[in-house]
C-alpha positions as CSV (number, residue, x, y, z in Angstrom):
1,M,140.5,122.2,104.6
2,R,138.4,123.1,107.8
3,I,135.5,123.4,105.3
4,L,136.1,119.8,103.8
5,I,136.2,118.5,107.2
6,V,133.1,119.9,108.4
7,F,131.4,118.8,105.0
8,I,132.6,115.1,105.3
9,L,131.5,115.1,108.9
10,S,128.1,116.7,108.0
11,F,127.5,114.2,105.2
12,S,128.3,111.2,107.2
13,S,126.1,112.4,110.0
14,V,123.2,112.4,107.4
15,L,124.3,108.9,106.1
16,L,124.1,107.4,109.4
17,F,120.7,108.8,110.5
18,S,118.9,108.1,107.4
19,C,119.9,104.3,107.7
20,G,117.5,103.6,110.5
21,D,115.5,100.4,110.7
22,K,112.3,101.0,108.8
23,S,110.7,97.5,109.5
24,T,107.6,97.4,111.5
25,K,107.0,96.6,114.9
26,P,105.3,93.5,115.7
27,G,101.3,94.2,115.4
28,E,102.1,97.2,113.1
29,S,101.2,96.9,109.4
30,N,102.9,98.6,106.6
31,L,99.8,98.2,104.3
32,S,98.3,100.8,105.8
33,N,100.6,103.1,103.8
34,S,98.6,103.1,100.6
35,A,102.0,103.9,98.4
36,F,103.4,100.6,100.0
37,L,100.1,98.8,99.5
38,T,100.3,99.7,95.7
39,Q,103.8,98.3,95.5
40,V,102.9,95.2,97.2
41,K,99.8,94.6,95.0
42,N,101.9,95.5,91.7
43,T,104.6,93.1,93.1
44,Y,101.9,90.3,93.7
45,R,100.2,90.9,90.4
46,F,103.9,90.5,88.4
47,K,105.3,87.9,90.6
48,C,102.5,85.8,92.2
49,A,99.6,85.9,90.0
50,L,101.1,84.3,87.3
51,C,100.5,80.9,89.3
52,H,98.4,81.9,92.2
53,G,95.9,84.2,90.4
54,K,94.9,87.8,90.8
55,D,92.6,86.9,93.6
56,G,94.4,84.0,95.2
57,K,92.7,81.4,93.0
58,P,95.3,79.1,91.4
59,V,95.9,79.6,87.7
60,I,98.1,76.6,87.5
61,K,97.2,73.0,89.0
62,T,100.2,72.7,91.6
63,A,99.6,76.3,92.9
64,S,98.4,76.6,96.3
65,D,95.0,78.3,96.8
66,L,95.8,81.5,98.9
67,R,92.5,82.3,99.4
68,T,92.0,79.4,101.7
69,S,95.6,78.9,103.1
70,E,95.8,78.5,106.9
71,M,99.5,79.0,106.9
72,S,100.9,81.4,109.6
73,H,102.4,84.9,108.8
74,D,105.8,83.5,109.6
75,E,105.2,80.3,107.3
76,M,104.2,82.3,104.4
77,V,107.3,84.8,104.8
78,A,109.6,81.5,104.8
79,I,108.2,79.9,101.6
80,I,108.4,83.4,99.6
81,K,111.8,83.8,100.9
82,Y,113.3,80.2,100.3
83,G,110.7,78.7,97.9
84,K,109.0,75.4,98.3
85,S,111.0,72.3,97.6
86,G,109.2,70.2,95.0
87,T,107.4,72.9,93.4
88,V,108.3,75.5,91.1
89,M,107.9,78.3,93.7
90,L,111.1,79.8,93.4
91,P,113.0,81.6,96.5
92,Q,112.6,85.5,96.4
93,V,115.1,86.2,99.1
94,D,117.6,87.4,96.6
95,V,115.0,89.3,94.8
96,L,112.8,91.1,97.1
97,D,113.6,92.9,100.0
98,A,112.3,91.9,103.5
99,E,110.0,94.5,103.8
100,M,108.4,93.5,100.5
101,I,108.1,90.0,101.5
102,E,106.5,90.8,104.7
103,G,104.1,92.8,102.9
104,L,103.3,90.3,100.5
105,A,102.6,87.7,103.1
106,E,100.2,90.1,104.8
107,Y,98.4,91.0,101.5
108,I,98.0,87.3,101.0
109,T,96.0,86.8,104.2
110,T,93.4,89.4,102.8
111,L,92.8,87.4,99.6
112,G,89.5,85.5,99.4
113,R,88.0,87.6,102.4
């Protein structure tokens, strides 16, 4: 019985400490992590490039040109999360996690530069 209690407490501790906040601090970029950057590029390629093109140049007439966008990071995050009314830009808040959405917004700023 004592072993079971020790096991449960140990397991609970591991879970508790592994659930820390992995988000970046203001001004800190996750794109410096090459594995994460690869994930962001792949996500962009499969979810965004269909309309916005692989380099940000629109493939369809109604898509924004991401190479020349002057939106702030927060505006981009909001559009990725909640979509854009009156367009085919669908909300991704239930599809992508917050870290990926932040990464995509940051990656978009590098297109066309």
